[in-house]
C-alpha positions in Angstrom: -0.2 0.1 -0.1 2.7 2.3 0.8 4.5 1.6 -2.5 1.2 2.4 -4.7 0.8 5.8 -2.3 4.7 6.4 -3.3 3.5 6.1 -7.3 0.7 8.1 -7.4 2.7 10.9 -5.7 5.4 10.6 -8.2 2.7 11.9 -10.6 2.4 14.7 -9.5 4.0 18.2 -10.9 5.0 19.3 -7.5 7.1 15.6 -7.1 10.0 16.7 -8.4 10.5 19.6 -6.6 10.6 17.7 -2.8 14.3 16.6 -2.9 15.1 20.5 -3.5 13.2 21.4 -0.4 15.1 18.5 1.7 18.6 19.6 -0.2 17.9 23.0 0.6 16.2 22.8 4.7 19.0 20.1 5.6 21.7 22.1 4.5 20.2 25.5 6.6 18.4 24.3 10.2 16.2 24.6 12.1 12.8 25.0 9.9 9.9 27.5 11.0 6.9 27.3 10.0 4.0 29.7 9.1 0.9 27.9 8.7 -2.6 29.3 8.2 -6.7 28.0 7.2 -5.1 26.0 4.0 -3.7 23.3 6.6 -6.9 22.8 8.3 -9.1 22.5 5.8 -7.7 18.2 5.3 -9.2 18.3 8.6 -12.7 19.9 7.4 -12.4 22.7 8.5 -13.2 25.8 5.8 -10.9 28.5 5.2 -12.8 31.3 6.3 -12.1 33.3 3.6 -12.8 31.2 0.7 -16.4 30.7 -1.2 -18.7 29.6 1.2 -16.5 30.3 4.0 -17.5 31.6 7.5 -16.8 35.4 5.8 -19.2 35.2 3.2 -22.5 34.9 6.0 -20.8 37.2 8.1 -18.9 40.2 7.7 -15.9 39.9 9.8 -15.4 43.6 10.4 -18.9 43.7 12.1 -19.2 40.6 13.9 -16.0 39.9 14.8 -15.0 43.2 16.2 -14.8 43.8 19.9 -16.8 47.0 19.7 -19.0 45.0 17.9 -19.3 42.1 20.8 -19.7 44.9 23.2 -22.7 46.4 21.6 -24.3 42.9 20.9 -23.0 40.1 22.2 -25.8 37.0 21.6 -25.6 38.8 17.4 -21.8 38.6 17.6 -22.2 34.9 19.6 -24.7 34.1 16.6 -21.4 33.7 14.5 -19.3 31.9 17.1 -21.4 29.5 17.4 -20.8 28.8 13.6 -17.4 29.1 13.8 -17.4 26.4 16.9 -19.9 23.9 15.4 -17.1 23.6 11.9 -14.5 23.2 14.5 -16.6 20.7 17.1 -14.8 17.5 16.5 -12.3 18.1 13.9 -8.9 15.9 14.3 -5.2 16.7 13.4 -4.7 15.4 9.5 -1.5 14.2 7.9 0.3 17.7 7.7 -0.2 18.9 11.5 1.2 15.4 11.9 4.3 15.5 10.1 5.1 18.9 11.5 4.9 17.2 14.8 7.4 14.6 13.5 9.8 17.2 12.4 10.0 18.7 15.8 10.0 15.7 17.8 13.3 15.0 14.9 14.9 17.8 16.1 14.4 19.7 13.1 12.0 22.2 13.2 11.9 24.2 16.4 8.3 26.5 15.8 5.1 26.6 14.3 3.9 30.8 13.7 0.0 29.9 13.0 -2.8 32.1 12.6 -5.5 29.1 13.3 -7.5 29.3 16.3 -8.0 25.4 15.7 -5.8 24.2 18.4 -5.1 21.1 15.4 -0.9 21.6 15.7 -1.1 20.7 19.7 -3.0 18.1 19.3 -1.4 16.2 16.6 2.4 17.1 19.5 3.7 20.3 18.6 4.5 21.9 22.0 6.7 25.0 20.6 3.0 26.3 18.6 2.9 30.5 18.4 -0.4 31.8 18.2 -0.9 34.8 16.6 -4.9 35.1 16.7 -5.3 33.2 19.6 -7.2 29.9 20.6 -10.7 29.4 20.1 -10.3 26.2 22.7 -11.1 28.6 25.6 -12.8 31.3 27.4 -11.9 33.7 29.5 -14.3 36.5 31.3 -14.1 40.3 30.3 -13.9 41.4 34.0 -12.0 38.9 36.0 -10.3 36.5 33.5 -11.3 33.9 35.0 -10.9 30.4 32.0 -12.9 27.6 31.0 -12.7 25.0 28.5 -15.2 26.3 25.3 -16.7 22.8 24.8 -19.4 23.4 27.6 -21.1 26.1 25.1 -24.2 26.0 25.0 -25.4 24.4 21.8 -29.3 25.9 21.6 -30.3 25.8 18.1 -32.0 29.0 18.1 -30.9 32.6 18.7 -33.8 33.2 20.2 -33.5 31.0 23.1 -29.8 31.4 23.3 -28.1 33.8 26.3 -24.6 34.5 25.4 -22.1 32.5 28.2 -21.1 33.9 31.1 -18.3 33.3 34.3 -19.4 31.1 36.6 -17.0 33.4 39.0 -18.4 36.4 38.6 -21.0 36.3 35.8 -19.9 38.6 33.0 -19.5 37.6 29.6 -17.1 35.0 28.2 -15.5 35.6 25.3 -13.1 33.3 23.1 -9.5 33.8 23.5 -9.2 34.3 20.4 -8.2 37.8 18.7 -11.0 40.3 17.4 -10.6 42.9 15.3 -9.5 45.7 16.6 -7.7 43.8 19.6 -3.8 43.7 19.2 -1.9 40.5 18.3 -0.3 39.3 21.5 3.3 41.1 22.3 4.7 38.0 23.6 4.0 36.2 20.5 5.0 38.3 18.5 8.0 38.3 20.4 8.8 35.3 19.6 8.0 35.1 16.4 10.3 37.4 15.3 12.8 35.3 17.9 12.4 31.7 16.1 12.6 33.7 12.4 15.6 35.5 13.6 16.9 31.5 14.5 15.9 29.7 11.5 18.2 28.4 8.5 14.4 28.0 6.2 11.4 29.2 6.6 8.4 27.4 5.6 4.9 28.9 4.7 2.2 26.3 4.6 -1.9 26.7 3.6 -1.9 30.6 3.5 -1.2 33.7 1.5 0.5 35.6 4.2 -1.2 38.9 3.3 -2.5 38.9 7.1 0.0 41.6 9.0 2.2 41.0 11.4 2.4 37.2 9.8 2.4 38.9 6.2 6.3 40.4 7.5 7.7 37.3 8.8 8.8 35.5 4.6 10.9 39.0 4.3 12.2 39.5 7.6 13.7 35.3 7.5 14.6 35.8 3.9 16.4 39.4 4.8 18.2 37.4 8.0 19.6 34.7 5.4 17.1 32.4 5.6 15.6 30.4 3.1 12.1 30.6 2.2 9.5 27.8 1.1 6.3 27.9 -0.1 4.0 24.9 0.6 0.1 26.2 -0.9 -2.2 24.7 -3.4 -1.8 27.7 -5.8 -0.1 30.4 -6.4 -0.3 33.5 -3.6 1.3 37.6 -3.4 4.8 35.5 -1.5 5.0 33.3 -5.1 6.4 36.0 -6.6 7.4 38.1 -4.1 11.1 37.9 -3.8 11.3 36.9 -0.9 10.3 33.5 -2.0 13.3 30.6 -2.7 10.9 27.5 -4.0 7.4 27.3 -4.2 5.1 24.3 -4.1 1.9 24.7 -5.7 -0.1 21.3 -4.3 -1.9 19.6 -1.3 -0.3 20.2 1.4 -1.6 17.3 3.3 0.0 15.3 0.1 3.2 17.3 0.5 4.0 17.7 3.8 4.1 13.6 5.0 6.3 13.5 2.2 8.8 16.5 3.1 9.0 15.4 6.7 9.7 11.5 5.9 12.6 12.3 3.4 14.0 15.1 5.2 13.5 13.0 8.6 15.8 10.3 6.3 18.0 12.6 4.5 18.8 14.6 7.9 19.5 10.4 10.0 22.1 10.2 7.7 24.4 13.2 8.3 
């Protein structure tokens, strides 16, 4: 079965580039990876910005802003409940697992993610820097107490839904994700910049890297001497930006496991 899978992948247009990525990466370790929504699509979580995604139904500047949350939390929670429904029960895919395997092999030092789905951690990755927070928890806007997002009420209609409140002070709970109008956590930016400064190769996986400040990282890595490698389904603005040394366009769930396997094998030989 394994042989059949390899034979199928050898017919992909991107297959000849695998060894180029392996050689570039093996020569300049460690790897730091920037991930976006594209890595979780194979887990069944749609890209919010794509056709049919969450932002097609809910204007993010309206529903995902702190001002809207404070003005009408029940309305914003209508969007949040749909968001949680898309993430509920989803598991890491082979792409997440491949990155975790690279970290375990001490070839990957950090993952910087724009995702809020907690799937990198579920896959076993330890050094995960979250730019947009984590949807696994809720936090009280008053006392700061945290609780699990698994306890979000599942009432069917907004009419009978009340936004969750804190058990300690009865104030509103908000997911520990970054809304429009909130700054990216300083500690996350600081950790990301340190990781970029120390990396030899910077992979960009499942993101166009257009959203700031994550969008500044490929250029920062390149200017620091790292090789920048893009792994996306299609061309993005990064592809021809001048900061990208190599692009592979295909499904990350096919590419990443093969890359991880070949890179671990290559580096184990010294």
